[in-house]
C-alpha positions in Angstrom: 27.0 14.9 -11.5 25.5 18.4 -12.5 22.1 16.7 -13.0 22.4 15.0 -9.6 23.4 18.2 -7.8 20.5 20.1 -9.3 18.0 17.4 -8.3 19.4 17.3 -4.8 18.8 21.1 -4.6 15.3 20.7 -5.9 14.7 17.8 -3.5 15.8 19.8 -0.5 13.5 22.7 -1.5 10.6 20.3 -2.1 11.3 18.3 1.1 11.5 21.5 3.1 7.9 22.3 2.2 6.8 18.8 2.9 8.5 18.9 6.3 6.6 22.1 7.3 3.2 20.5 6.5 4.2 17.2 8.0 4.9 18.8 11.3 1.3 19.9 11.5 0.1 16.3 10.9 2.5 14.9 13.5 1.9 17.4 16.2 -1.9 16.9 16.1 -1.5 13.1 16.0 1.0 13.2 18.8 -1.5 14.9 21.1 -5.0 13.6 20.2 -4.2 10.7 17.8 -6.1 12.3 14.9 -5.0 12.5 11.3 -6.2 15.9 10.2 -6.8 15.3 6.5 -8.0 18.9 6.1 -4.5 20.1 6.7 -3.6 20.2 3.0 -6.6 22.5 2.5 -5.2 24.9 5.1 -2.1 25.1 2.9 -4.3 25.9 0.0 -6.3 28.6 1.8 -3.0 30.2 2.9 -1.7 30.3 -0.7 -5.0 31.7 -2.1 -5.3 34.3 0.7 -1.7 35.5 -0.1 -2.6 35.7 -3.8 -5.6 37.9 -3.0 -3.7 40.1 -0.6 -0.8 40.5 -3.1 -3.3 41.6 -5.8 -4.8 44.2 -3.4 -1.5 45.5 -2.2 0.0 45.8 -5.7 -3.0 48.0 -6.6 -2.8 50.0 -3.4 1.0 50.3 -3.1 2.4 50.2 -6.7 5.9 51.3 -5.7 6.3 48.9 -2.7 9.2 46.4 -3.0 8.2 42.8 -3.8 9.8 41.3 -0.7 7.7 43.6 1.6 4.5 42.7 -0.3 5.3 39.0 0.0 6.1 39.3 3.7 2.9 41.1 4.5 0.8 38.7 2.4 2.4 35.7 4.2 1.7 37.2 7.7 -2.0 37.8 6.7 -2.2 34.3 5.2 -0.8 32.8 8.5 -3.5 34.7 10.5 -6.3 33.5 8.2 -5.0 29.9 8.2 -4.6 29.9 12.0 -8.1 31.2 12.5 -9.5 28.6 10.1 -7.7 25.7 11.7 -8.7 26.9 15.2 -12.3 27.0 14.0 -12.1 23.5 12.4 -10.8 22.0 15.7 -13.4 23.7 17.8 -16.4 23.0 15.5 -15.6 19.7 13.8 -13.1 17.8 16.0 -13.6 18.8 19.6 -17.2 17.5 19.8 -16.0 14.1 18.5 -13.0 13.8 20.8 -14.4 10.9 22.8 -16.3 9.4 19.8 -15.1 6.2 18.0 -11.9 6.8 16.0 -13.7 6.4 12.7 -16.0 9.4 13.3 -13.3 12.2 13.4 -11.5 10.5 10.5 -14.6 10.8 8.3 -15.2 14.3 9.6 -11.6 15.3 8.6 -12.1 13.9 5.1 -15.5 15.7 4.8 -13.9 19.0 6.1 -11.3 18.6 3.3 -13.9 18.3 0.6 -15.9 21.2 2.1 -12.9 23.5 2.2 -12.0 22.7 -1.4 -15.6 23.4 -2.5 -15.8 26.7 -0.6 -12.4 27.8 -2.1 -13.7 26.9 -5.5 -16.8 29.1 -5.0 -14.8 32.0 -3.5 -11.7 32.0 -5.7 -13.2 30.2 -8.8 -11.8 26.9 -10.1 -9.4 28.3 -12.7 -5.6 28.3 -12.3 -4.3 31.7 -11.2 -0.8 33.0 -11.9 1.1 33.8 -8.7 3.1 37.1 -9.1 6.9 36.9 -9.1 7.8 39.2 -6.3 11.4 38.2 -5.9 14.3 38.3 -8.4 14.3 35.4 -10.9 18.0 35.4 -11.8 19.3 32.0 -10.7 22.3 31.7 -8.5 25.0 29.3 -9.7 25.9 26.5 -7.2 28.7 24.3 -8.7 27.3 23.1 -12.0 23.7 23.6 -10.8 21.6 26.7 -9.9 19.2 27.9 -7.3 16.7 30.7 -7.4 16.3 33.4 -4.7 12.8 32.0 -4.0 14.3 28.6 -3.3 16.9 30.1 -1.1 14.1 31.8 0.8 12.2 28.5 1.1 15.3 26.8 2.7 15.9 29.8 5.0 12.3 30.1 6.2 12.1 26.3 6.8 15.3 26.4 8.9 14.0 29.3 10.9 10.5 27.8 11.4 11.9 24.4 12.4 14.4 26.0 14.9 11.6 28.1 16.3 9.3 25.1 16.7 12.0 23.0 18.5 12.7 25.9 20.8 9.0 26.3 21.6 8.4 22.6 22.2 11.5 22.0 24.4 12.1 25.4 26.1 8.8 27.1 26.8 5.8 26.6 29.2 3.5 25.9 26.2 5.9 23.3 24.9 6.0 21.5 28.3 2.2 21.6 28.4 2.1 20.1 24.8 4.5 17.3 25.8 2.6 16.6 29.0 -0.7 16.5 27.1 0.8 14.2 24.5 1.9 11.8 27.4 -1.4 11.7 29.1 -4.1 14.5 28.8 -6.0 13.5 32.0 -2.9 13.5 34.2 -1.8 16.8 32.6 -5.1 18.3 33.4 -4.6 17.3 37.1 -1.3 19.1 37.0 -2.9 22.4 35.9 -2.6 22.0 32.2 -5.7 22.9 30.1 -5.7 20.3 27.3 -8.3 22.2 25.2 -6.1 25.2 25.1 -3.0 23.2 24.3 -4.8 21.3 21.5 -6.1 24.6 20.0 -2.6 26.0 20.2 -1.2 23.0 18.4 -3.7 23.4 15.6 -2.8 27.1 15.3 0.9 26.4 15.1 0.4 23.7 12.5 -1.8 26.1 10.4 0.9 28.8 10.5 3.5 26.3 9.2 1.1 25.1 6.5 0.4 28.7 5.5 4.1 29.5 5.1 4.5 26.3 3.1 1.5 27.2 0.9 2.8 30.7 0.1 6.3 29.3 -0.7 4.8 26.5 -2.8 2.8 29.1 -4.8 5.9 31.4 -5.2 8.1 28.5 -6.3 5.7 27.0 -8.8 3.9 30.2 -9.9 0.3 29.0 -9.8 -2.6 28.7 -7.2 -6.0 27.0 -7.4 -8.6 25.4 -5.1 -7.3 21.8 -5.3 -3.6 22.6 -4.9 -3.4 21.4 -1.3 -4.5 17.8 -1.9 -1.3 16.4 -3.2 1.1 18.3 -1.0 -1.1 17.3 2.0 -1.0 13.7 1.0 2.7 13.8 0.4 3.3 15.5 3.8 1.2 12.8 5.5 3.3 10.2 3.8 6.4 12.0 5.0 5.1 12.0 8.6 4.4 8.3 8.4 7.8 7.7 6.7 9.7 9.4 9.5 7.6 8.1 12.3 4.3 9.9 12.9 4.1 11.5 16.3 7.8 12.4 16.2 8.9 15.9 15.3 12.3 15.0 14.0 10.8 12.1 12.1 8.5 14.6 10.2 11.5 16.7 9.2 13.6 13.7 8.1 10.7 12.1 6.3 9.9 15.3 4.4 13.5 15.9 3.3 14.0 12.3 2.3 10.7 12.2 0.4 11.6 15.4 -1.5 15.0 14.0 -2.4 13.6 10.7 -3.5 11.0 12.4 -5.7 13.4 14.8 -7.3 16.2 12.3 -8.0 13.7 9.7 -9.2 12.0 12.2 -11.5 15.1 14.0 -12.8 18.3 12.0 -12.6 16.9 8.5 -13.0 14.4 9.8 -15.6 17.3 11.1 -17.7 19.2 7.8 -17.4 16.1 6.0 -18.8 15.6 8.3 -21.6 12.5 9.9 -20.0 10.7 6.6 -19.5 10.7 7.2 -15.7 10.3 11.0 -15.7 8.4 13.5 -13.7 5.0 12.0 -14.5 6.1 9.0 -12.4 7.7 10.9 -9.5 5.1 9.6 -7.1 6.1 6.0 -7.8 9.6 6.4 -6.3 8.4 8.0 -3.1 5.6 5.5 -2.4 7.8 2.4 -3.3 10.4 3.5 -0.8 7.6 4.2 1.8 6.2 0.7 1.3 9.6 -0.8 1.7 10.3 1.2 4.9 7.0 0.5 6.5 7.3 -3.2 5.6 10.7 -3.4 7.3 10.0 -0.9 10.1 6.2 -0.2 10.6 6.8 2.6 13.1 8.7 4.6 10.5 12.4 5.5 10.3 12.7 7.2 13.8 9.8 5.3 15.4 7.6 7.1 17.9 9.2 8.6 20.9 6.5 9.9 23.1 8.7 12.3 25.0 9.5 14.2 21.8 6.0 14.5 20.6 4.2 17.8 20.6 
């Protein structure tokens, strides 16, 4: 039971990061029907930007507390990621908005490769150690443990999700986002400016991805130019799992995917003597995804247009 409890904690932490990234996928798809395959690279840019900022701040402010350096680095990473995603939408996706669906999809894949290559040139291809800015002493929880970094991940995810739900359902921008998701042409006739709404959606998704990227780097301790590919793919899987286009579905899909991976890699791996260990974690997640999509192609929560953003 201790092993199971530990893997549930690990799964919640991992699933929280997947959920943050999956929300970016599902918001963009909900409005313009585009899968932004460069979204994982936005996570990577956020993580590498925070790594660079932390290095500069540690040299400029050697006595500053770690949490303050991490907070400032995260804020700067969010600004850089938001600017990047805004530029991607305006330069790469907006001119293709009325093109055949295959064109923006290919452009998104090309943008992903371009961003990886640029990051490799700017930050070099080697793995970099992400500084440990928070206490590393684990906190006991029953027979398991959780680190302060993991507690921060869970808390930040809860705050971000609550803030996003409030924005979508209780603000003027949120109403405009839901109206654009319903019908962009009718929304434009009602005074909504779809281009601004779409840009705002890309910016919000980028901020969530940057937060996830910084937390991913802090949790695993390394950053490099290709680190966004697998989390981006898993987050897309989570969005499809929960029902792409549905905000609650992205969160549920991310949490479930993290739990399935962690329990499959740890608990089941121990039961089988390591035969089905962490190297095969992806198998469990994708098997469940295939089963769910075979039985329910729209995902666990389907696609409720009124809840999309």
